[in-house]
N, C-alpha and C positions, 0 to 999 in steps of 0.2 A: 504494500500500500504506500502510495506516495505521500509526502508531507502535505501536499495540497488537499488530497482526499481526507487525510486525518484532520486537517484544519477545518475543512468543510463539515465533516461529521461532528467535530467538537462544537462548532457553532450551532449546528442543528440541535445537538444535545443540550447546549446551554439555553437556547431559546425554549426548547421543550421543557426543561427543568424550571425555567423562570415562569412559564405558563402554569405548570403544575403548582408551583409555589404560590403564585397569585390566586389561583382557584382555591387552594387550600386555605389561604388567609381569608378569602371572601366567605367560604363555607363556615369556617370557625367564627368569624365575626357575626354571621347570621345566627349561628347556634348560641352564641353568648349574648345576644340581644335580650334585654329584659323589658317588660312592659312597665314603664314608669308612670303610666296614667294613674292619677289618683281616682279613688272611687268617688263619684259624684252621685249623691243621693237626690233623686228628684222628688218633688212634692207628691204626696199621696197619703195613703193610710199607713201611719206608723204602727209597728207591732212591738216596739220597745216602749213600754209604758212605765213610768217611774212609780216607785213605792207600791208595787203590786207584784204578786207572784206570777212569774212568767215561766212557761215551759219551752225549752229550746232543744230540738233534736240534734243528734250527732251530725256534725258537718253543716248544720243550719246556721243562718244568720238572722238576727233581729235588728231592725232599723228604727231610729228615731229621726224623722226627717226635719223636725223643727230645730233639733240640736245638732244635726249633721253628724251623728255618731252611730256606730254599730258594734255588735258583739257577736262572735262566732264560737260555737262549741267545736273546737278544733280537733281535740284528741282525747281518747280515754287512755290515760297514762298507765293506770293499774286499777284493778278492782279485786281487793283481797278481803272483802267483807265476808263474814261467816255465812255460808249458804243456809237457807231455811231447811230444816230437817237434819242439821248437824249441830253438835254441841262443840263450841270452840272456847278456848281460854281467852282469846282476844277477839273483839268484835270486828276487827279489820278496818280497812279504809278504801275508799274509792277516790282516786286523784284524777282530776280533769284539767286539760289545758284549754284556756280560752284566749281569744284574740280580741282586744278592745281597741277600737279606733276612735280617737277624738281629734287630736292634732296629728298624731302619728300612730302606727300600729304598735300595741304593747301586748306582749304575751305574758300570761301568768297562770299559775295553777291554784285550784281550790280543792279542798278535801272534805270528806264527810266526817272524819274522826276529829273530835274536839282537841286532840293533841297537836294537830296540824292546822295550817291556815285555812279557815272557812270563809274568810272575806278579805277584801282588799279595797283600798281607796286610791283612785286615780283621778287627779284634777277635780276634786270635790264630788266625784261619783263613787259611792260605796257599793260594791258588788258582793252579794252574799249568796253562798250555795246553801240551799234549803234541803234538797233531796236529789238522789240519783236513782233512776229507774231503768230497767227492772232490778229488783233486789235479787241477788243470786239465790238459786234454789238447787237442791242436791240432784234433782232429776232433769235439770235444764242446762243447756249450753247456750250462751249468748255471744253474738259478735258485736263489735263496736257499733255497728249501724243500728242495733236494737236499742241503744241507750238514749235517754233523754235526761236533761237536768232541769231542776226547778230552781230558779234564781230570783232574787229581788235586787233591783238597782235603785238605790236611794240617791236623791239629788239634794 
């Protein structure tokens, strides 16, 4: 192979490599894009009412349009409560992760057991966990999507 052919092949390879590199950068940039749009709550019926017991299902969100806030039952962290039909030395605990959005999104956990945090205050809103359903039963298996939380938000 002559040096001219080698040079021509190297240039082709260089152009091809640059094209692959540019395509890879574009693909990675697209994959790393994040949606930075803030949630805009439009006027309508608010389902987040202050000073009242609210039921929120797993992965559901409650809105208050007047205050432009929302709360989501994000995750069931654990449910170690003693199932009905068993005798346990400890009553156990259910721990839930919530996301509360007022100015920014704030994640926090609340618990059913009195030894752990059952309420929290964020910007003058106090969020209290009242109950977590369903209560475990020895003959039933539940998935996270079966759960709901009863909460009260005080303003």
